[in-house]
Structure formats: C-alpha cells, structure tokens
C-alpha positions as CSV (number, residue, x, y, z in Angstrom):
1,M,138.4,-52.8,-167.8
2,G,136.2,-53.0,-170.9
3,E,132.4,-53.4,-170.6
4,K,130.9,-56.8,-170.8
5,P,129.2,-57.6,-174.1
6,P,125.5,-56.8,-173.9
7,A,123.2,-59.7,-173.4
8,T,120.7,-60.5,-176.2
9,A,118.2,-57.6,-176.0
10,M,114.6,-58.3,-175.4
11,A,111.9,-56.6,-177.4
12,P,110.4,-53.7,-175.5
13,S,107.0,-55.4,-175.4
14,D,108.6,-58.7,-174.1
15,L,110.5,-56.8,-171.5
16,V,107.4,-55.0,-170.2
17,Q,105.5,-58.3,-170.1
18,T,108.3,-60.1,-168.2
19,A,108.7,-57.2,-165.7
20,A,104.9,-57.0,-165.1
21,G,104.7,-60.8,-164.7
22,R,107.5,-60.7,-162.1
23,L,105.8,-57.8,-160.2
24,K,102.5,-59.7,-160.1
25,K,104.3,-62.7,-158.6
26,A,106.6,-60.8,-156.2
27,V,104.0,-58.7,-154.4
28,P,101.7,-61.6,-153.3
29,L,104.8,-63.4,-152.0
30,M,105.8,-60.4,-149.9
31,L,102.3,-60.1,-148.6
32,K,102.1,-63.8,-147.7
33,H,105.3,-63.6,-145.7
34,Q,104.6,-60.2,-144.2
35,I,107.6,-58.7,-145.9
36,P,107.7,-54.9,-145.6
37,T,107.3,-53.2,-149.0
38,T,110.7,-51.4,-148.9
39,P,112.7,-50.7,-152.1
40,I,115.3,-53.3,-151.1
41,N,112.7,-56.0,-150.5
42,Y,111.1,-55.2,-153.8
43,A,114.4,-55.8,-155.5
44,L,115.1,-59.0,-153.7
45,W,111.7,-60.6,-154.4
46,Y,111.6,-59.3,-158.0
47,T,114.9,-61.1,-158.5
48,Y,113.6,-64.2,-156.6
49,V,110.6,-64.8,-158.9
50,G,112.9,-64.4,-161.9
51,E,114.6,-67.6,-160.7
52,Q,118.0,-66.6,-162.2
53,Q,120.0,-66.5,-158.9
54,P,119.6,-69.9,-157.2
55,E,121.9,-68.9,-154.3
56,L,119.7,-65.9,-153.5
57,N,116.5,-67.9,-153.8
58,K,117.9,-70.6,-151.4
59,A,119.0,-68.0,-148.9
60,L,115.6,-66.3,-149.0
61,D,113.8,-69.6,-148.7
62,D,116.0,-70.6,-145.7
63,L,115.4,-67.2,-143.9
64,V,111.7,-67.3,-144.4
65,A,111.6,-70.9,-143.1
66,Q,113.5,-69.9,-140.0
67,Y,111.9,-66.6,-139.2
68,H,108.5,-66.8,-141.0
69,T,109.4,-63.4,-142.5
70,L,112.6,-61.6,-143.7
71,P,114.5,-59.8,-140.9
72,P,115.6,-56.3,-142.0
73,V,119.3,-56.8,-141.6
74,S,119.2,-60.2,-143.4
75,G,117.4,-58.5,-146.3
76,E,120.0,-55.7,-146.6
77,L,122.9,-58.1,-146.4
78,L,121.4,-60.3,-149.1
79,Y,120.8,-57.3,-151.2
80,R,124.4,-56.2,-150.9
81,E,125.8,-59.7,-151.6
82,H,123.6,-60.6,-154.5
83,L,122.3,-57.4,-156.1
84,A,124.3,-54.3,-155.1
85,D,127.7,-55.8,-156.2
86,P,128.2,-55.2,-160.0
87,V,130.0,-58.6,-160.2
88,E,126.8,-60.3,-159.1
89,L,124.3,-58.2,-161.0
90,D,124.2,-56.2,-164.2
91,V,122.8,-53.1,-162.6
92,R,121.8,-51.6,-165.9
93,D,119.7,-54.7,-166.7
94,M,118.0,-54.3,-163.3
95,R,117.3,-50.7,-164.0
96,Q,116.0,-51.5,-167.4
97,N,113.6,-54.0,-165.9
98,L,112.5,-51.5,-163.3
99,E,111.9,-49.0,-166.1
100,A,109.8,-51.6,-167.8
101,M,107.8,-52.2,-164.6
102,A,107.2,-48.5,-164.4
103,T,106.1,-48.4,-168.0
104,E,103.7,-51.3,-167.4
105,L,102.2,-49.6,-164.4
106,G,101.8,-46.4,-166.5
107,N,100.1,-48.4,-169.2
108,Q,97.7,-50.0,-166.7
109,L,96.8,-46.5,-165.5
110,K,96.1,-45.6,-169.1
111,D,94.1,-48.7,-169.6
112,T,92.0,-47.8,-166.5
113,N,91.4,-44.4,-168.0
114,L,90.4,-46.0,-171.3
115,D,87.9,-48.2,-169.4
116,A,86.5,-45.1,-167.8
117,T,86.1,-43.5,-171.2
118,A,84.4,-46.6,-172.6
119,F,82.0,-46.6,-169.6
120,Q,81.3,-42.9,-170.2
121,Q,80.5,-43.6,-173.9
122,K,78.1,-46.3,-172.9
123,I,76.4,-44.0,-170.4
124,D,76.1,-41.3,-173.1
125,A,74.6,-43.8,-175.5
126,N,72.0,-44.7,-172.9
127,F,71.1,-41.1,-172.3
128,S,70.8,-40.7,-176.1
129,R,68.4,-43.7,-176.1
130,L,66.4,-42.1,-173.3
131,E,66.1,-38.9,-175.3
132,R,64.7,-40.9,-178.2
133,I,62.2,-42.9,-176.2
134,D,59.2,-41.3,-177.9
135,N,60.7,-41.7,-181.4
136,E,61.6,-45.4,-180.9
137,S,58.4,-46.2,-179.1
138,L,60.1,-48.1,-176.3
139,S,58.0,-50.1,-173.9
140,L,58.0,-49.5,-170.2
141,E,60.0,-52.7,-169.7
142,Q,62.6,-51.5,-172.2
143,V,62.8,-48.2,-170.5
144,L,63.4,-49.8,-167.1
145,N,66.1,-52.1,-168.6
146,L,67.8,-49.0,-170.0
147,V,67.7,-47.3,-166.5
148,R,69.0,-50.4,-164.9
149,N,72.0,-50.5,-167.3
150,L,72.6,-46.8,-166.7
151,V,72.8,-47.3,-162.9
152,K,74.9,-50.5,-163.2
153,E,77.5,-48.8,-165.5
154,S,77.6,-45.7,-163.3
155,D,78.4,-47.8,-160.3
156,A,81.0,-49.8,-162.3
157,I,82.9,-46.7,-163.5
158,R,82.9,-45.2,-160.0
159,E,84.3,-48.3,-158.3
160,S,86.7,-49.1,-161.1
161,T,88.3,-45.7,-161.5
162,S,88.4,-45.0,-157.7
163,Y,90.1,-48.3,-156.7
164,F,92.4,-49.1,-159.6
165,T,93.6,-45.5,-160.2
166,G,94.5,-45.2,-156.5
167,Q,96.2,-48.5,-156.3
168,L,98.2,-48.2,-159.5
169,A,99.2,-44.6,-158.6
170,K,100.5,-45.9,-155.3
171,A,102.4,-48.7,-157.0
172,Q,103.9,-46.3,-159.4
173,Q,105.3,-44.2,-156.6
174,E,106.8,-47.2,-154.9
175,I,108.5,-48.3,-158.1
176,D,109.9,-44.8,-158.6
177,S,111.2,-44.9,-155.1
178,L,112.9,-48.2,-155.8
179,K,114.6,-46.8,-158.8
180,R,116.0,-43.9,-156.8
181,R,117.2,-46.1,-154.0
182,L,118.9,-48.6,-156.3
183,E,121.0,-45.7,-157.5
184,E,122.2,-44.8,-154.1
185,S,125.2,-46.5,-152.5
186,E,124.5,-48.5,-149.4
187,K,126.8,-47.3,-146.6
188,D,125.2,-48.8,-143.5
189,I,127.5,-51.0,-141.5
190,F,125.9,-53.8,-139.5
191,F,129.0,-55.6,-138.1
192,D,131.1,-54.9,-135.0
193,A,134.7,-54.3,-136.2
194,L,136.3,-56.0,-133.2
195,T,134.4,-59.3,-132.8
196,G,132.9,-59.7,-136.2
197,C,129.4,-60.2,-134.6
198,L,126.5,-58.1,-135.8
199,N,126.3,-54.8,-133.9
200,R,123.7,-53.0,-131.8
201,R,122.2,-51.3,-134.8
202,A,121.6,-54.6,-136.4
203,F,120.1,-56.0,-133.2
204,D,117.7,-53.1,-132.9
205,A,116.5,-53.5,-136.5
206,D,116.2,-57.3,-136.4
207,L,114.3,-57.3,-133.0
208,A,111.9,-54.6,-134.2
209,G,111.3,-56.5,-137.4
210,L,110.7,-59.9,-135.7
211,L,108.3,-58.5,-133.2
212,A,106.4,-56.6,-135.9
213,Q,106.2,-59.5,-138.3
214,A,106.7,-62.9,-136.6
215,P,106.9,-62.5,-132.8
216,E,105.6,-66.0,-131.8
217,G,108.3,-67.9,-130.0
218,C,110.9,-65.2,-130.3
219,C,113.5,-65.6,-127.5
220,L,116.3,-63.2,-126.4
221,I,119.5,-64.3,-124.7
222,L,121.6,-61.6,-123.0
223,C,125.2,-62.7,-122.2
224,D,127.7,-60.7,-120.1
225,I,131.4,-61.7,-119.7
226,D,132.0,-62.1,-115.9
227,H,134.6,-59.9,-114.3
228,F,135.6,-58.3,-117.6
229,K,137.0,-55.3,-115.9
230,H,139.5,-57.6,-114.2
231,F,140.9,-58.6,-117.6
232,N,141.4,-55.0,-118.6
233,D,142.9,-53.9,-115.3
234,N,145.2,-56.9,-114.7
235,Y,146.2,-57.8,-118.2
236,G,145.6,-54.7,-120.3
237,H,143.0,-53.7,-122.8
238,Q,144.6,-55.6,-125.6
239,L,144.1,-58.9,-123.8
240,G,140.6,-57.7,-122.9
241,D,139.9,-57.3,-126.7
242,Q,141.2,-60.8,-127.2
243,V,138.7,-62.1,-124.7
244,L,135.9,-60.3,-126.5
245,K,136.9,-61.8,-129.8
246,L,137.2,-65.3,-128.3
247,V,133.8,-65.1,-126.6
248,G,132.2,-63.6,-129.7
249,K,133.5,-66.4,-131.9
250,R,132.2,-69.0,-129.5
251,L,128.8,-67.4,-129.5
252,T,128.7,-67.1,-133.3
253,E,129.8,-70.7,-133.7
254,A,126.9,-71.9,-131.5
255,C,124.2,-70.1,-133.7
256,R,122.0,-72.6,-135.5
257,D,118.4,-72.6,-136.9
258,G,118.2,-68.9,-137.5
259,V,119.8,-67.8,-134.2
260,K,121.9,-64.7,-134.7
261,C,124.6,-63.2,-132.4
262,Y,125.1,-59.5,-131.8
263,R,127.6,-57.4,-129.8
264,Y,125.1,-55.6,-127.6
265,G,127.6,-53.2,-126.0
266,G,130.9,-53.3,-124.1
267,E,131.3,-56.9,-122.8
268,E,127.7,-57.8,-123.4
269,F,126.3,-59.9,-126.3
270,A,122.8,-60.7,-127.4
271,L,121.3,-63.7,-129.3
272,L,117.9,-63.7,-131.0
273,A,116.3,-67.0,-131.5
274,P,113.2,-67.0,-133.7
275,S,110.3,-69.5,-133.6
276,S,111.8,-71.0,-130.4
277,N,110.7,-71.3,-126.7
278,L,112.2,-70.6,-123.3
279,R,113.3,-74.2,-122.7
280,I,115.2,-74.5,-126.0
281,A,116.7,-71.0,-125.6
282,R,117.9,-72.0,-122.1
283,Q,119.5,-75.2,-123.4
284,L,121.3,-73.1,-126.1
285,A,122.5,-70.6,-123.4
286,E,123.7,-73.4,-121.1
287,G,125.6,-75.1,-124.0
288,I,127.3,-71.7,-124.7
289,R,128.1,-71.1,-121.1
290,R,129.9,-74.5,-120.8
291,G,131.8,-73.7,-124.0
292,V,132.9,-70.3,-122.8
293,E,134.2,-71.6,-119.5
294,K,136.5,-73.9,-121.4
295,L,138.1,-71.1,-123.3
296,T,141.8,-70.3,-122.6
297,L,144.0,-67.5,-123.7
298,K,147.7,-66.8,-123.4
299,D,149.0,-63.6,-121.9
300,R,152.3,-63.2,-123.9
301,R,153.5,-60.3,-121.7
302,R,153.5,-62.5,-118.6
303,D,153.9,-65.8,-120.4
304,A,150.8,-67.0,-118.5
305,R,147.7,-68.8,-119.6
306,I,144.3,-67.3,-118.8
307,D,141.7,-70.0,-118.1
308,N,139.2,-68.3,-115.9
309,I,136.9,-66.9,-118.6
310,S,133.1,-67.3,-117.9
311,A,129.8,-65.6,-118.7
312,S,126.4,-65.1,-117.2
313,F,123.1,-65.4,-119.2
314,G,119.6,-64.1,-119.0
315,V,116.9,-65.6,-121.1
316,A,113.4,-64.3,-122.0
317,Q,110.6,-65.3,-124.3
318,W,108.2,-62.9,-126.0
319,Q,104.7,-62.8,-124.7
320,P,101.6,-61.2,-126.2
321,K,101.6,-57.4,-125.9
322,M,105.3,-57.3,-125.1
323,T,107.4,-54.5,-126.7
324,A,111.0,-54.8,-127.7
325,R,111.9,-52.8,-124.6
326,S,110.0,-55.0,-122.2
327,L,111.5,-58.1,-123.7
328,I,115.0,-56.7,-123.2
329,E,114.1,-55.7,-119.6
330,R,112.9,-59.2,-118.8
331,A,116.1,-60.8,-120.2
332,D,118.2,-58.2,-118.4
333,K,116.5,-58.9,-115.1
334,Q,117.3,-62.6,-115.5
335,L,120.9,-61.7,-116.4
336,Y,121.2,-59.5,-113.2
337,E,119.8,-62.4,-111.2
338,A,122.4,-64.8,-112.7
339,K,125.2,-62.4,-111.6
340,R,123.7,-61.9,-108.2
341,L,123.6,-65.6,-107.6
342,G,127.4,-66.0,-108.3
343,R,127.8,-65.6,-112.1
344,N,128.7,-68.2,-114.7
345,R,125.1,-69.5,-114.8
346,V,121.9,-69.2,-116.9
347,M,118.7,-67.7,-115.6
348,P,115.9,-68.6,-115.2
349,I,116.7,-72.0,-113.8
350,S,114.0,-73.8,-115.9
351,G,112.0,-73.0,-119.0
C-alpha cells in the first residue's frame, strides 16, 4: 500500500507556535480535572485541544462528566482507539508536533537564560555606575536608588532562573518521555476473553485511579453467581462458560452513567459506579439481580432448559480514609451476608 500524500506542510515557526499553544491549553485542563501527567494522557489532551477529532473530544467530555477525572483504563482505550491506530492518526504528524513542542520548550529554556544574561548585564552596569560615583558626582539619593535597583534585579534573576529553569527542564523531560512512549507498541490487554467484560487488571487500575482522583460517591458492587459449581459438575464446564457469558452480558447491558463491569475472578464480577451513592447502587444491583434470575440457557447434550440461574450481590460506598482494599472488603462482607441469608439477594437491605 502506498503512502498517503503528505498534508500541506506548516512552516517550522508556525508548527512550533501551534504546538506550544496546544501545550499551554492542555496542561491546565489536565490539572483542572486531576488527570495524571502520563505520556498517554498528554497525547490525549494535546489532541483534544487541537479540536481535530470530534469523537475523541466527545468521549473525553463524557468520561470527565461521569467520573470527574479520566480513569486510567478508559484513557488507554481511548488512546488505542483514536491515536495509536495508524488509520485514525498520522503518527508521523503527531511525532512532528511533539518534536515542535520539545523545540519550543528548548527555546523557552534559552529565553530564560537570555533573560538571566540581560539581568546580569544590568547588574554589571549598576556596579560600573557605583565605581564612577565620584566622577559623576551622584547625590546620596541617586546612590540609594542605584543600590535599590541592584537588590531588586538580583532578586529577580535569582527567582526567575531558579523557578523557570527547573519547571521547563522538568517539562522537557516529560515531553521526551512522551516521544519515547508513543514509539512503543501498546500490548496491555484489559478485557476478559471469555465474557468480554473488563478484567481484574482493568478493575485494579480503575479503582485505584478513582479513589486517588475522584473518590466521592464511588460505589462498588460485587456479584457472585449462585451455585456455580453445580453448573460445572452437573452440566459440564462448557455450559458453565455459557452461564458466565450470559451473566456477563446482562451485567454489561445494565451499565449506565459511567458504571463499568469487570470479571473480578472465577464466577465473580464487579461493577464500579462513580459519583453515586449506596441507595442508587443498591437499586442498580437489585435490577440486575432480577434480570439474572430471568436468564435461561439450553443444555444441548440433555435437551433441557436451564432456568435456575441467580446471583448474590454485595454493595459498598467509599467513605473518607477508605483504601481500595477496605472498600473491597466491605463489599465482600455484604456479599458473604447475602449468600448466608439464602443467596439471590442484594445486601445491605437498604441504602
């Protein structure tokens, strides 16, 4: 396949200016929404402020509205869908823009050094004037003004060079890291092959991200298929896999308003509900429970219909000072109680 004809090239100065402008817009947005400054997030928000991919912009807007931040797994999936695929993005153009960003940062560092040189020249000039006080017959007031200027400019050079040089050097390192990461292939897999749900790795990453960035109202629902061993023992593992697929599909279909479904392990699933509360999360779990108990499946080997599928649910809401582990333990305790009381129910009883 031949290469696509190159787009109209921008002049180097225009490219640098555009890249620098995007960088100055992207970073404040990331800070506002508490987006971690990872290379992938830099790439997403750099593209976002360029306003050239409406679908990406809408997806980012929706995620931020739902989660008040950008969950790590969602960010990686958006990156793969909209940026990493060559069909969606001219990678060379992205890299060219990143080179321009790095060039702009380098120029800003040079500008800071030039400012320092200019300050030094002013200080030298003031010292020269001090040395010529007698010859120029300066008054006491003029001498004091000269000293005041000397002190002021000394403070300015110290503050300017210390702060800006440090900040720009740090930014330069981050952009260089972004360039390296963009060249690497992304091989992480976040989906469970059997059910199509997000997997445990995705769950761990998203839960950690939510609790670190936007924990208020975060609810966890743990779901365990009742008597799952019975399906495997009596009908075979192939039918057991079908039960997992069917329940996973029902859970995924019930996800709305930013709720995401994960296969937590074995016959257990987890749902993360951001910006919610215990009452709403319970209602969601109860609706899913009723949906699961209506599921039916045909056992082709015995020509029989399986209609006794059910699941138990434990729900917990994040509280201040809770860790990811303690939130999981609280939901798991509620799940254990649901099973102890006879299964096919949601605990706690009320929100």
